[in-house]
N, C-alpha and C positions, 0 to 999 in steps of 0.2 A: 504494500500500500504506500502511495506517495502522498504525504500530508503537505499542504501548501499553507503559507502564512502571508496574508496580504494586509498590512497595517492600514493602508489608505486605498481601499477599493473604490470603484466608480461605476457609474452607468454610462456607457459609451454609445454615442450616436455618430455614425459614419455616413457622410454624404459623398456620393461620386458625382463630380462636376466636370464639365468640359475644360474649363479654365477659370482661375480666379480673376475677377475684374472688380477692383476696389470701387465702392460706391454704386455698383450696379446690382440689379436683381438677377440672381443666378438660379436657374432651374436645375435641380438635381436629377441625374439620370438614375440614381438608385439610392436607397437608404437602408441602414441596418441599425438595430438597437441590440447591444450585447452587454453582458456583465463584464466589467473591466477591472484592470489592475493586473500587474505582472504575475502574481501568484495565482490569481483567478484564471488567467490564460494558460498557465502551466497545467492547472487542474482540468481545464477544458480539453487540452491536447492529450492528456493522459486518459481522460474518459473517452475521447474519440478513438483511442487505441484499444478500447475495451478493457482497460486496467482500472483497478479500484483507486479512488482518490478521495481525500477529505479536505475541504477548503475551510480554513479558520480565518474569519475576517470580522471586523467591527461593522455593524450595519445600523443605520438609523433613518427614520423618516420614510416617506413614500418611495424615494429612489432606492433606499436600502431594501425595502420589501420587494420591489421589482427585481433587484439583483438576485435575491434569494429565490424568487419564483423562476427566473430565467435559468439559474443553475440547476434547480430541481428538475426543470423540463429537459435538461441535458443529461439527467441521470447522475448528477454530482452531489455527493453527500456534503452538507453544510453544517458547520459548527458555528453558529452566529454568536457574536458578542454584542449585546444591545448597548447602544450609545445614545446620548441625548441629541447630538447634532445629526443633521441629515447627511447621508452619503453623497459625495460630490457627483456632478454630472459633467462629462467631458464631450467635446465635439472634435471630430476629425474630418477634414476636407481633402478628399483624394482626387487629384486631377488626372485627366486622361493620359498625360505623359509620365505618370508615376510619382509626381511630386506630391508630398503629403504635408498638410498644414494642420497642426493640432492646437487646440485650446483646452488646457487642463485647469480645472478649478482647484483651489487649495485644499478643500475637504474640511471636515470638522476638527475641532480641537478636543483631544481626549483628556479626560480628567485623570488624576492619579489612580482612582479606583478602577476606572475603565482600562487603564494601562495594565494594572495588576491582574484584572480579570482576563485580559487577552493573553498574558503570559501563562496564567493558570490553565486556561483552556488548551493552549498548545501542550503544556506539560501533561495534562490528563490524557491526551491522545498520543503522546510520543512513543510509548512502548509498542504500539501496534504498527508503527511506520517503518518501512525500509529506508526511506529518505524523507527529510523535511526540507522543503524548498521555501526559503524566506526571501521574499521578492518585493522590490519597489521602494518608493520614497517613504519616508516616515511622516505621519501627519503631525500637525501642530500639537505641541504638548509632550511629544516623545523626544528624549535627549538623543544625541548622536550615538551614545553608548548602548541604546536599547537593543540593537541587534547583537552586540557583543554579549549582553546579559542573556539573551535568548539562546545563543550558541552554547554558552557555558552551561546553562540549565539543561539543554538537550543532550549535551555530551555526557552529563552525569547519569543519564539513563541509557546510554549506549547508542543514541540515535546519530545518524550521519546527516550532516548539514550542507546544503547547497545554498549559496548566498548570491543574490543578484540585486545589488544596490550600488550607490555611488557616493562620491564626496566624503565628508567626514564620517558618515555612517559606515562606509566601506573600510576606511582606514582604522576606525575604532574597532571594528569587528575582527580585523586581521589578527589582533593580539589574542583572540579567543580560539584561533586556529580552525576556521571552518574547513570542511573537507574539500569543498570546491567553491571557487568564486567565478562568476560569469560576467565580466565587464565587456562592454563593446569598445570599439577603438577610442571613442571620445572619452569614455570613463577611464580607460586604461591610461591615456595621456594625462588626464587630470590627476590620477592617483600618483604618477611618478613625476609630475610637474614639468614635463617637456613635450615637444611635438613628436609625432610619429609619422615618418615618411615612407618607411619600407616595412616589409614583413619582419625583417631582422630587428628593426626598432621595436616592433610589437613583441617579439620573442624576448628581447632583453627586458622590456618592461614587465612582462609576465613573470620572468625569473625573479625580478625585484619584489613582486607581490608575494612570491613564494618565500623569499628571504624574510619578509615582514610577518609571515605566519600562515599564509594560505597553503594548504597541503596540495592543491592542484588548481590550475587556472584554465578555464575554458573561455577563450577570448573570441568574440565575434568581430570580424573585420569587414562587415557589410558584404558587398559584391565580391570582395577578394577572397572570402572563405573564413575558416576558423582555425584557431590554434588550440592545442591541448598540451599543457606543460605539467608534468607530474614527476614523482620520484622515479618511475619506471622509464621515463624518456619524454620526448617531445614529438608531436606529430602535427602535420598541416593537412587540412581537408578543404576541398572545394567542390562545386557542382555546377553543371551547365544549367542556366535558366534562360529560357527563350524570351520571356516577357514578364515584367513586374507589374502586378495589378495593385497591390497594397503591401507595404512592409510593416503595417501595424501588427505587433505581436509576433513577428518572425523570430526575434531573439528568445521569446518565451517558449515558442514551439521548439526551438533548438534545445533549450534546457530540458524540456519535457522528453524529447527524443533521447538525449544523453542519459537521463535517469531511467527511462524505460529500458534502455539497453544495459543497465547495470551501473552506470556512472563511473566507469574506469576503462582506460585503454583505448586503442584505435577503433575498435568496433563500436564503442559508445560514441566516439567522435563522428564516425560515419553516419550513425543514426541521427546525431544532432544536425549534421549538415543536410541530410535528406529531409528532415522535418522543417528546417529553416527555409530551404529552397522551395519546398511545397507550399509553405505558408505565404510566400510573396506572390504566388500565382493565384491566390484566392482573394475574394473581396473583403474589405473591411478587416475585422480581426477574426475572421473564420479560422479555426484551427484545423490542420490537416488530419484526415483519417488515413488508415493504411493504404486505401486505394489511390490516394493522392500522391503517394511517395514514388520516387523513381531512383531506387538504389543504384541502378546501372549508370546513372549520371554523376555519381559521387566518386571522387578520388581522394584517398588518404595515403600520405607518405611520411616517412621519417626523414626524407631528404628535403628539408625545409628551404624554400626559395628565398634566402635571406636578402638578396639584392632587389627583389621584386618591389617596385614602387606601388604604394597603395593608391587605388583609384581616387579615393577622397582622403588625402592626408589630413591629419588633425593636429591642432595646436593645443 
């Protein structure tokens, strides 16, 4: 069972539009309403693979109730933590050329009692989990050390932790030694405090995160592929993608694919790449099912192309 923790979930509305024209009325070609948040997306991808998952998340108000209903409709078990504030609503505008514009609301502020209830809920379900995926930004009220506390508590009951966050929350959590962290290229550059121009730069940055405490690093490099750096070695994975429809949730689908395949080694990296590549071919934040995957399009190698320039270098 894969347990996911989403401290700041959302109700996500995605509109497909021909192009953005500021100040004009734009008619959407398509619309989706999905439960959102990085951990929620991981649960959705795990459920799409017919694997058991439990989503722990604070929910409040009418948007929170709709998030719970949408997850239930997808066959996802939910362990809701009631909060006084309303769950946030986000908007994504997906243009025909693949450009995505997102408007993310801040979300409610959690009280001290609500924070402790969230940690207690995770702990009460930890023993039944093969992996705990802690994902996304922290809502107002939670200190940057909150994920570090969660990792420490989960490790005391023998749970393995996958962490997907950024900024101070990521750096604070590294000292608690999460089993795997999953930054994208921008988050990786931010964590080490310098630009990344090549795959070799990303590899060096991932090694630095391991030196700071991460037991393994699964780094998403967008269209360029993914890196896995662990005690057993380092591997680079990539996949052919004919057309990008929406990259919303592609990193979350990758993490789900990695954990579904065991969460270690090149086979798990291949699964991560296949899931991420499938996700970008789907509308909105739709998570891929096994029929959407194309494992034959995936290449994984220990011969990492260190000099390959990143399609979108990050500072």
